[in-house]
All heavy atoms as an XYZ file, in Angstrom:
758
protein
N       6.577   -228.984    169.591
C       7.208   -230.130    168.991
C       7.342   -231.221    170.045
O       7.775   -230.977    171.161
C       8.588   -229.722    168.458
C       9.347   -230.877    167.864
S      10.963   -230.400    167.238
C      10.491   -229.739    165.660
N       6.974   -232.434    169.688
C       7.034   -233.555    170.615
C       8.288   -234.383    170.324
O       8.562   -234.741    169.188
C       5.797   -234.423    170.462
C       5.782   -235.603    171.396
C       4.520   -236.415    171.206
C       4.556   -237.623    172.114
N       3.421   -238.494    171.920
N       9.060   -234.674    171.375
C      10.220   -235.541    171.247
C       9.917   -236.851    171.952
O       9.387   -236.859    173.055
C      11.465   -234.903    171.891
C      11.961   -233.697    171.154
C      11.656   -232.433    171.610
C      12.723   -233.838    170.012
C      12.108   -231.314    170.946
C      13.183   -232.726    169.334
C      12.875   -231.471    169.800
N      10.229   -237.951    171.315
C      10.059   -239.249    171.950
C      11.423   -239.848    172.219
O      12.447   -239.289    171.834
C       9.238   -240.185    171.051
O       9.955   -240.375    169.824
C       7.863   -239.609    170.762
N      11.441   -240.984    172.862
C      12.712   -241.571    173.259
C      13.558   -242.001    172.072
O      14.743   -242.227    172.207
C      12.486   -242.717    174.241
C      11.680   -243.866    173.696
C      12.310   -245.043    173.356
C      10.311   -243.769    173.537
C      11.591   -246.105    172.865
C       9.581   -244.822    173.048
C      10.221   -245.985    172.704
O       9.507   -247.022    172.210
N      12.985   -242.111    170.886
C      13.781   -242.475    169.708
C      14.842   -241.418    169.410
O      15.875   -241.732    168.831
C      12.884   -242.689    168.487
C      13.650   -243.195    167.296
C      12.899   -244.244    166.505
O      11.670   -244.203    166.464
O      13.574   -245.095    165.925
N      14.627   -240.194    169.844
C      15.648   -239.168    169.623
C      16.863   -239.403    170.504
O      17.911   -238.819    170.272
C      15.089   -237.753    169.901
O      14.677   -237.668    171.257
C      13.949   -237.416    168.983
N      16.749   -240.272    171.518
C      17.870   -240.556    172.410
C      18.772   -241.672    171.900
O      19.844   -241.889    172.442
C      17.357   -240.947    173.804
C      16.709   -239.772    174.490
O      17.300   -238.735    174.625
N      15.472   -239.964    174.910
N      18.337   -242.391    170.910
C      19.117   -243.496    170.346
C      19.175   -243.307    168.838
O      18.150   -243.269    168.187
C      18.465   -244.858    170.672
C      19.246   -245.992    170.043
C      18.343   -245.048    172.170
N      20.361   -243.174    168.299
C      20.499   -243.083    166.852
C      20.239   -241.718    166.274
O      19.973   -241.598    165.080
N      20.295   -240.684    167.094
C      20.152   -239.302    166.628
C      18.874   -239.087    165.821
O      18.856   -238.360    164.838
C      21.378   -238.887    165.812
N      17.804   -239.744    166.223
C      16.514   -239.548    165.559
C      16.286   -240.444    164.358
O      15.230   -240.381    163.729
N      17.264   -241.299    164.011
C      17.054   -242.241    162.914
C      16.017   -243.276    163.360
O      15.866   -243.533    164.555
C      18.370   -242.929    162.551
C      19.432   -242.005    161.961
C      20.760   -242.746    161.844
C      18.999   -241.483    160.603
N      15.325   -243.904    162.438
C      14.220   -244.810    162.812
C      14.693   -246.179    163.309
O      14.223   -247.217    162.862
C      13.427   -244.924    161.512
C      14.461   -244.757    160.450
C      15.420   -243.722    160.999
N      15.598   -246.183    164.263
C      16.147   -247.435    164.777
C      15.111   -248.187    165.610
O      14.894   -249.385    165.420
C      17.428   -247.161    165.588
C      18.500   -246.630    164.643
C      17.896   -248.399    166.328
C      19.703   -246.058    165.317
N      14.470   -247.498    166.527
C      13.506   -248.163    167.405
C      12.270   -248.604    166.636
O      11.783   -249.719    166.837
C      13.155   -247.266    168.606
C      14.400   -247.126    169.488
C      11.984   -247.828    169.400
C      14.259   -246.164    170.629
N      11.796   -247.778    165.735
C      10.630   -248.199    164.950
C      10.989   -249.395    164.061
O      10.151   -250.284    163.858
C      10.074   -247.042    164.121
O      11.040   -246.550    163.222
N      12.216   -249.464    163.576
C      12.653   -250.617    162.789
C      12.698   -251.872    163.659
O      12.235   -252.940    163.237
C      14.037   -250.348    162.164
O      13.953   -249.190    161.328
C      14.516   -251.534    161.351
N      13.232   -251.741    164.881
C      13.224   -252.870    165.819
C      11.791   -253.346    166.068
O      11.513   -254.547    166.028
C      13.837   -252.456    167.159
C      15.333   -252.563    167.334
C      15.750   -252.012    168.686
C      15.817   -253.970    167.159
N      10.906   -252.395    166.321
C       9.503   -252.740    166.572
C       8.860   -253.431    165.371
O       8.104   -254.384    165.531
C       8.708   -251.498    166.967
C       9.078   -250.998    168.341
O       9.479   -251.761    169.205
N       8.959   -249.700    168.553
N       9.164   -252.954    164.166
C       8.626   -253.588    162.953
C       9.125   -255.027    162.818
O       8.363   -255.926    162.452
C       9.018   -252.795    161.704
C       8.293   -251.471    161.580
O       7.283   -251.261    162.292
O       8.746   -250.629    160.770
N      10.407   -255.243    163.106
C      10.952   -256.602    163.033
C      10.262   -257.533    164.024
O       9.910   -258.663    163.691
C      12.463   -256.572    163.305
C      13.326   -255.969    162.199
C      14.741   -255.721    162.700
C      13.337   -256.882    160.974
N      10.072   -257.049    165.238
C       9.436   -257.873    166.273
C       7.979   -258.162    165.909
O       7.511   -259.292    166.045
C       9.561   -257.192    167.648
C      11.038   -257.216    168.079
C       8.684   -257.857    168.690
C      11.364   -256.317    169.241
N       7.269   -257.138    165.423
C       5.862   -257.340    165.025
C       5.737   -258.331    163.876
O       4.729   -259.017    163.742
C       5.209   -256.009    164.650
C       4.723   -255.213    165.829
C       3.806   -254.067    165.420
N       4.469   -253.083    164.586
C       5.170   -252.035    165.034
N       5.291   -251.836    166.327
N       5.739   -251.195    164.216
N       6.777   -258.430    163.041
C       6.718   -259.371    161.918
C       7.135   -260.781    162.328
O       7.163   -261.686    161.503
C       7.604   -258.877    160.769
O       8.973   -258.999    161.105
N       7.475   -260.968    163.613
C       7.792   -262.295    164.113
C       9.269   -262.569    164.330
O       9.637   -263.655    164.770
N      10.113   -261.628    164.004
C      11.545   -261.825    164.204
C      11.915   -261.652    165.679
O      11.258   -260.927    166.414
C      12.364   -260.826    163.375
C      12.298   -261.111    161.894
O      12.361   -262.288    161.512
O      12.187   -260.147    161.111
N      12.980   -262.325    166.100
C      13.504   -262.176    167.451
C      14.889   -261.541    167.310
O      15.717   -262.000    166.528
C      13.618   -263.520    168.155
C      14.216   -263.418    169.549
C      14.182   -264.762    170.248
C      14.915   -264.781    171.560
N      14.554   -263.845    172.560
N      15.116   -260.486    168.058
C      16.405   -259.804    168.031
C      17.354   -260.574    168.940
O      17.090   -260.718    170.130
C      16.282   -258.333    168.509
C      15.176   -257.594    167.751
C      17.616   -257.627    168.418
C      15.345   -257.512    166.259
N      18.427   -261.088    168.383
C      19.382   -261.864    169.175
C      20.717   -261.143    169.355
O      21.521   -261.515    170.199
C      19.628   -263.267    168.576
C      18.356   -264.101    168.638
C      20.148   -263.176    167.165
N      20.964   -260.109    168.552
C      22.220   -259.376    168.668
C      22.030   -257.962    168.133
O      21.355   -257.749    167.138
C      23.315   -260.087    167.875
C      24.671   -259.420    168.010
C      25.764   -260.195    167.330
N      25.621   -260.047    165.887
C      26.022   -260.962    165.010
N      26.551   -262.088    165.421
N      25.878   -260.749    163.722
N      22.636   -257.012    168.824
C      22.643   -255.626    168.369
C      24.093   -255.208    168.149
O      24.938   -255.473    169.006
C      22.012   -254.708    169.422
C      20.534   -254.918    169.729
C      20.148   -254.140    170.975
C      19.690   -254.505    168.549
N      24.372   -254.577    167.041
C      25.694   -254.032    166.770
C      25.518   -252.568    166.429
O      24.683   -252.227    165.591
C      26.362   -254.752    165.600
C      26.693   -256.196    165.889
C      27.440   -256.857    164.744
O      28.096   -256.151    163.964
O      27.352   -258.088    164.645
N      26.291   -251.720    167.100
C      26.102   -250.284    166.881
C      27.283   -249.496    167.406
O      28.020   -249.956    168.271
C      24.833   -249.825    167.595
N      27.436   -248.305    166.883
C      28.298   -247.301    167.496
C      27.352   -246.496    168.371
O      26.506   -245.771    167.872
C      28.976   -246.395    166.440
C      29.734   -245.268    167.109
C      29.889   -247.214    165.547
N      27.467   -246.676    169.673
C      26.487   -246.092    170.582
C      26.868   -244.715    171.101
O      26.068   -244.068    171.755
C      26.235   -247.040    171.756
C      25.576   -248.347    171.344
C      25.583   -249.337    172.491
C      24.164   -248.100    170.864
N      28.066   -244.271    170.812
C      28.468   -242.945    171.260
C      29.263   -242.246    170.178
O      30.448   -242.537    169.966
C      29.301   -243.023    172.542
O      29.768   -241.732    172.883
N      28.605   -241.321    169.517
C      29.300   -240.500    168.537
C      30.403   -239.680    169.183
O      31.447   -239.434    168.586
N      30.183   -239.293    170.436
C      31.186   -238.511    171.167
C      32.445   -239.331    171.374
O      33.551   -238.877    171.064
C      30.638   -238.076    172.542
O      29.447   -237.331    172.342
C      31.648   -237.241    173.293
N      32.293   -240.540    171.917
C      33.467   -241.375    172.146
C      34.141   -241.742    170.829
O      35.368   -241.774    170.740
C      33.089   -242.628    172.927
C      32.643   -242.402    174.372
C      32.233   -243.715    175.017
C      33.735   -241.719    175.176
N      33.354   -242.010    169.810
C      33.898   -242.299    168.488
C      34.747   -241.125    168.004
O      35.868   -241.308    167.522
C      32.762   -242.608    167.524
C      33.232   -243.256    166.253
O      34.188   -244.014    166.246
N      32.531   -242.974    165.165
N      34.217   -239.909    168.124
C      34.957   -238.719    167.707
C      36.245   -238.572    168.515
O      37.317   -238.333    167.958
C      34.094   -237.457    167.881
C      34.841   -236.194    167.581
C      34.998   -235.760    166.274
C      35.416   -235.450    168.601
C      35.716   -234.602    165.994
C      36.133   -234.294    168.330
C      36.280   -233.873    167.019
N      36.142   -238.717    169.826
C      37.318   -238.546    170.690
C      38.398   -239.566    170.342
O      39.576   -239.216    170.191
C      36.916   -238.638    172.177
C      36.111   -237.387    172.564
C      38.148   -238.781    173.072
C      35.457   -237.462    173.931
N      38.018   -240.838    170.197
C      39.006   -241.870    169.886
C      39.647   -241.658    168.518
O      40.798   -242.030    168.311
C      38.387   -243.265    169.962
C      38.015   -243.679    171.357
C      36.845   -244.375    171.590
C      38.821   -243.367    172.438
C      36.498   -244.772    172.877
C      38.476   -243.750    173.731
C      37.317   -244.453    173.949
N      38.900   -241.080    167.597
C      39.463   -240.796    166.275
C      40.272   -239.504    166.254
O      40.969   -239.237    165.269
C      38.352   -240.734    165.219
C      37.855   -242.099    164.848
O      38.629   -243.013    164.619
N      36.543   -242.257    164.820
N      40.175   -238.691    167.291
C      40.855   -237.402    167.328
C      42.151   -237.441    168.135
O      43.129   -236.794    167.762
C      39.914   -236.324    167.910
O      38.739   -236.268    167.093
C      40.567   -234.951    167.915
N      42.171   -238.192    169.238
C      43.378   -238.198    170.058
C      44.554   -238.754    169.258
O      44.405   -239.625    168.413
C      43.201   -238.980    171.383
C      42.750   -240.412    171.128
C      42.245   -238.286    172.305
C      42.695   -241.266    172.393
N      45.703   -238.178    169.512
C      46.917   -238.580    168.797
C      48.122   -238.142    169.619
O      47.975   -237.646    170.739
C      46.958   -237.925    167.413
O      47.105   -236.519    167.546
N      49.285   -238.285    169.044
C      50.494   -237.827    169.725
C      50.481   -236.321    169.924
O      51.078   -235.808    170.861
C      51.736   -238.241    168.941
C      51.992   -239.731    168.976
C      53.251   -240.114    168.221
O      54.094   -239.245    167.944
O      53.383   -241.309    167.912
N      49.783   -235.610    169.052
C      49.758   -234.144    169.147
C      48.480   -233.595    169.759
O      48.435   -232.430    170.129
C      49.959   -233.511    167.754
O      48.918   -233.967    166.882
C      51.314   -233.895    167.174
N      47.438   -234.406    169.837
C      46.169   -233.956    170.425
C      45.868   -234.846    171.631
O      45.462   -236.008    171.472
C      45.006   -234.022    169.414
C      45.318   -233.157    168.191
C      43.699   -233.579    170.070
C      44.294   -233.265    167.076
N      46.052   -234.320    172.846
C      45.778   -235.121    174.040
C      44.275   -235.310    174.251
O      43.446   -234.617    173.654
C      46.392   -234.290    175.166
C      46.381   -232.889    174.672
C      46.545   -232.987    173.169
N      43.941   -236.260    175.123
C      42.550   -236.554    175.436
C      41.799   -235.299    175.857
O      40.680   -235.057    175.388
C      42.477   -237.616    176.545
C      41.080   -237.979    177.048
C      40.220   -238.553    175.942
C      41.179   -238.948    178.217
N      42.391   -234.478    176.709
C      41.713   -233.270    177.193
C      41.342   -232.329    176.044
O      40.268   -231.741    176.036
C      42.578   -232.537    178.219
O      43.821   -232.182    177.647
N      42.218   -232.202    175.058
C      41.941   -231.332    173.905
C      40.857   -231.950    173.021
O      39.971   -231.243    172.525
C      43.222   -231.100    173.091
C      43.035   -230.198    171.891
C      42.663   -228.798    172.295
C      42.570   -227.906    171.060
N      42.049   -226.576    171.362
N      40.902   -233.268    172.839
C      39.879   -233.941    172.029
C      38.503   -233.769    172.661
O      37.512   -233.538    171.961
C      40.221   -235.425    171.871
N      38.440   -233.867    173.988
C      37.167   -233.645    174.695
C      36.695   -232.216    174.499
O      35.512   -231.966    174.237
C      37.323   -233.974    176.194
C      37.578   -235.467    176.378
C      36.088   -233.538    176.980
C      38.049   -235.843    177.772
N      37.605   -231.266    174.606
C      37.260   -229.853    174.418
C      36.732   -229.608    173.010
O      35.719   -228.916    172.828
C      38.497   -228.981    174.668
C      38.253   -227.509    174.487
C      39.546   -226.695    174.645
O      40.613   -227.232    174.916
N      39.434   -225.399    174.463
N      37.365   -230.190    172.005
C      36.920   -230.029    170.613
C      35.514   -230.624    170.447
O      34.637   -230.014    169.823
C      37.915   -230.686    169.638
C      39.261   -229.955    169.660
C      37.344   -230.704    168.224
C      40.375   -230.707    168.941
N      35.297   -231.821    171.003
C      33.978   -232.469    170.908
C      32.905   -231.590    171.529
O      31.805   -231.441    170.978
C      34.014   -233.839    171.588
N      33.222   -230.995    172.663
C      32.253   -230.129    173.337
C      31.984   -228.875    172.512
O      30.836   -228.474    172.330
C      32.752   -229.758    174.736
C      31.711   -229.042    175.551
C      32.132   -228.881    176.991
C      31.022   -228.171    177.756
N      31.325   -227.974    179.147
N      33.038   -228.262    171.969
C      32.886   -227.053    171.149
C      32.057   -227.323    169.895
O      31.302   -226.466    169.443
C      34.253   -226.497    170.769
C      35.002   -225.877    171.934
C      36.468   -225.564    171.625
O      36.955   -225.889    170.507
O      37.129   -224.995    172.508
N      32.195   -228.500    169.314
C      31.449   -228.849    168.096
C      30.023   -229.309    168.408
O      29.251   -229.564    167.496
C      32.193   -229.935    167.316
C      33.486   -229.463    166.695
C      34.127   -230.581    165.882
C      35.321   -230.094    165.129
N      34.990   -229.413    163.884
N      29.700   -229.446    169.703
C      28.366   -229.865    170.087
C      28.151   -231.358    169.999
O      27.011   -231.831    169.998
N      29.231   -232.131    169.926
C      29.112   -233.585    169.832
C      28.837   -234.230    171.181
O      28.237   -235.292    171.239
C      30.382   -234.206    169.246
C      30.690   -233.798    167.832
C      31.986   -233.861    167.350
C      29.703   -233.361    166.963
C      32.293   -233.504    166.048
C      29.995   -232.995    165.665
C      31.291   -233.072    165.209
O      31.587   -232.713    163.929
N      29.315   -233.615    172.244
C      29.197   -234.238    173.562
C      27.942   -233.752    174.277
O      27.315   -232.770    173.886
C      30.427   -233.929    174.411
O      30.410   -232.586    174.838
N      27.620   -234.469    175.344
C      26.585   -233.990    176.241
C      27.093   -232.679    176.851
O      28.295   -232.412    176.831
C      26.342   -235.020    177.362
C      25.799   -236.353    176.893
C      24.363   -236.255    176.421
O      23.614   -235.388    176.898
O      23.984   -237.064    175.561
N      26.199   -231.832    177.353
C      26.667   -230.576    177.981
C      27.739   -230.832    179.041
O      28.671   -230.057    179.181
C      25.394   -229.992    178.596
C      24.295   -230.525    177.726
C      24.740   -231.913    177.328
N      27.619   -231.943    179.759
C      28.650   -232.366    180.698
C      29.297   -233.617    180.100
O      28.719   -234.705    180.165
C      28.037   -232.678    182.065
C      29.069   -233.121    183.085
O      30.243   -233.356    182.708
O      28.700   -233.239    184.265
N      30.487   -233.490    179.500
C      31.120   -234.627    178.817
C      31.367   -235.841    179.708
O      31.558   -236.945    179.212
C      32.448   -234.066    178.316
C      32.273   -232.590    178.288
C      31.277   -232.265    179.367
N      31.333   -235.672    181.013
C      31.527   -236.816    181.906
C      30.435   -237.861    181.709
O      30.663   -239.046    181.936
C      31.580   -236.358    183.360
C      32.828   -235.533    183.680
C      32.818   -235.039    185.085
N      31.714   -234.071    185.242
C      31.470   -233.400    186.344
N      32.220   -233.584    187.415
N      30.478   -232.540    186.398
N      29.259   -237.432    181.247
C      28.172   -238.379    180.969
C      28.578   -239.325    179.850
O      28.305   -240.519    179.898
C      26.865   -237.624    180.628
C      26.376   -236.866    181.859
C      25.788   -238.576    180.096
C      25.234   -235.920    181.588
N      29.268   -238.791    178.845
C      29.771   -239.627    177.752
C      30.951   -240.470    178.214
O      31.010   -241.669    177.966
C      30.221   -238.753    176.574
C      29.085   -237.984    175.949
O      28.096   -238.615    175.551
O      29.189   -236.753    175.847
N      31.902   -239.836    178.886
C      33.147   -240.500    179.266
C      32.935   -241.601    180.297
O      33.682   -242.580    180.335
C      34.151   -239.474    179.797
C      34.581   -238.422    178.774
C      35.364   -237.314    179.450
C      35.387   -239.057    177.658
N      31.924   -241.468    181.132
C      31.662   -242.472    182.172
C      30.927   -243.690    181.631
O      30.812   -244.699    182.312
C      30.832   -241.857    183.301
O      29.511   -241.582    182.834
N      30.393   -243.591    180.424
C      29.614   -244.680    179.851
C      28.133   -244.592    180.162
O      27.351   -245.440    179.732
N      27.727   -243.562    180.907
C      26.315   -243.416    181.292
C      25.413   -243.333    180.063
O      24.367   -243.980    180.010
C      26.127   -242.171    182.176
O      26.928   -242.326    183.341
C      24.680   -241.971    182.562
N      25.816   -242.563    179.073
C      24.996   -242.398    177.872
C      24.888   -243.716    177.102
O      23.809   -244.086    176.633
C      25.587   -241.296    176.997
C      24.670   -240.887    175.875
O      23.471   -240.662    176.128
O      25.141   -240.790    174.721
N      25.992   -244.442    177.002
C      25.977   -245.735    176.305
C      25.090   -246.733    177.046
O      24.298   -247.451    176.429
C      27.416   -246.285    176.137
C      27.395   -247.725    175.647
C      28.202   -245.413    175.173
N      25.200   -246.789    178.378
C      24.350   -247.691    179.161
C      22.878   -247.381    178.950
O      22.044   -248.276    178.817
C      24.689   -247.592    180.652
C      25.905   -248.357    181.049
C      26.037   -248.508    182.559
N      25.844   -247.280    183.316
C      26.808   -246.429    183.651
N      28.044   -246.652    183.271
N      26.545   -245.354    184.357
N      22.549   -246.092    178.917
C      21.164   -245.669    178.716
C      20.642   -246.154    177.364
O      19.538   -246.688    177.259
C      21.119   -244.137    178.806
C      19.784   -243.555    179.068
C      19.854   -242.035    179.194
N      20.659   -241.616    180.340
C      21.475   -240.576    180.363
N      21.606   -239.805    179.308
N      22.158   -240.265    181.440
N      21.460   -245.978    176.337
C      21.055   -246.397    174.993
C      20.917   -247.911    174.898
O      19.976   -248.421    174.278
C      22.057   -245.882    173.959
C      22.002   -244.381    173.792
C      23.110   -243.896    172.897
C      23.113   -242.373    172.821
N      24.255   -241.868    172.057
N      21.859   -248.630    175.512
C      21.765   -250.093    175.510
C      20.505   -250.579    176.218
O      19.854   -251.527    175.766
C      23.001   -250.703    176.195
C      24.236   -250.826    175.341
C      25.429   -251.246    176.195
C      24.024   -251.800    174.203
N      20.159   -249.930    177.308
C      18.955   -250.293    178.045
C      17.714   -250.081    177.182
O      16.847   -250.962    177.087
C      18.859   -249.491    179.344
C      17.682   -249.812    180.248
C      17.756   -251.256    180.745
C      17.650   -248.847    181.428
N      17.628   -248.939    176.534
C      16.484   -248.649    175.666
C      16.389   -249.674    174.543
O      15.333   -250.270    174.298
C      16.572   -247.217    175.087
C      16.372   -246.179    176.190
C      15.560   -247.023    173.960
C      16.709   -244.749    175.773
N      17.489   -249.910    173.840
C      17.469   -250.840    172.707
C      17.168   -252.271    173.157
O      16.410   -252.975    172.495
C      18.808   -250.794    171.962
C      19.076   -249.515    171.182
C      20.504   -249.497    170.657
C      18.080   -249.359    170.032
N      17.753   -252.685    174.271
C      17.504   -254.039    174.766
C      16.048   -254.240    175.147
O      15.441   -255.272    174.837
C      18.398   -254.331    175.972
O      19.751   -254.286    175.590
N      15.483   -253.262    175.835
C      14.062   -253.360    176.203
C      13.187   -253.392    174.965
O      12.223   -254.154    174.896
C      13.669   -252.197    177.101
C      14.177   -252.345    178.519
C      13.801   -251.140    179.344
N      14.187   -251.296    180.745
C      14.133   -250.315    181.626
N      13.697   -249.120    181.261
N      14.495   -250.523    182.865
N      13.496   -252.558    173.988
C      12.705   -252.538    172.754
C      12.836   -253.845    171.989
O      11.927   -254.243    171.282
C      13.118   -251.362    171.866
C      12.667   -250.027    172.381
C      11.151   -249.933    172.526
O      10.434   -250.297    171.570
O      10.692   -249.497    173.591
N      13.982   -254.513    172.149
C      14.200   -255.792    171.468
C      13.500   -256.935    172.190
O      13.532   -258.074    171.728
C      15.695   -256.075    171.364
N      12.853   -256.632    173.320
C      12.057   -257.630    174.007
C      12.699   -258.233    175.245
O      12.166   -259.180    175.817
N      13.818   -257.705    175.669
C      14.492   -258.233    176.852
C      14.120   -257.402    178.074
O      14.120   -256.169    178.017
C      16.010   -258.243    176.632
C      16.408   -259.161    175.513
C      16.528   -258.693    174.215
C      16.617   -260.513    175.757
C      16.864   -259.550    173.165
C      16.960   -261.380    174.729
C      17.076   -260.881    173.438
O      17.405   -261.735    172.413
N      13.805   -258.085    179.154
C      13.422   -257.388    180.392
C      14.678   -257.111    181.196
O      15.283   -258.026    181.751
C      12.430   -258.236    181.186
C      11.094   -258.369    180.496
C      10.089   -259.108    181.349
O      10.193   -259.062    182.576
O       9.209   -259.744    180.754
N      15.085   -255.872    181.223
C      16.272   -255.468    181.958
C      15.914   -254.361    182.917
O      15.039   -253.544    182.651
C      17.357   -254.956    181.003
C      17.884   -255.956    179.987
C      18.847   -255.269    179.028
C      18.559   -257.125    180.662
N      16.626   -254.320    184.024
C      16.458   -253.239    184.993
C      17.615   -252.268    184.834
O      18.728   -252.673    184.514
C      16.424   -253.788    186.419
C      15.224   -254.658    186.701
C      15.222   -255.146    188.111
C      14.000   -256.029    188.342
N      13.993   -256.586    189.682
N      17.331   -251.022    185.085
C      18.382   -250.000    185.020
C      19.318   -250.176    186.200
O      18.880   -250.384    187.325
C      17.776   -248.603    185.036
N      20.612   -250.107    185.941
C      21.599   -250.164    187.025
C      21.680   -248.796    187.686
O      21.550   -247.766    187.044
C      22.961   -250.551    186.468
N      21.874   -248.818    188.970
C      21.966   -247.547    189.708
C      23.371   -247.035    189.656
O      24.323   -247.689    189.680
C      21.506   -247.750    191.168
C      20.040   -248.160    191.170
C      21.733   -246.491    191.973
C      19.500   -248.498    192.547
């Protein structure tokens, strides 16, 4: 089975191919709006007065929502990676930050 980079953005939904289709048809992408981290979304919706951040992270990891190392999600590394991919696909020349 072959995996391409589209599986890294949008959980395999045809987001990148849709961007490419828009660009090929002459459209220019000027703004992207997205929930770029299902993990962070889950954590923010789970934490409460009774569920601390540490427990919400543990639940996300147990459910398989987070990266194997949740620090990748919590540090913003995963979101930065996705933004870089989408921005480049939208036609913007960006360099990866170290």
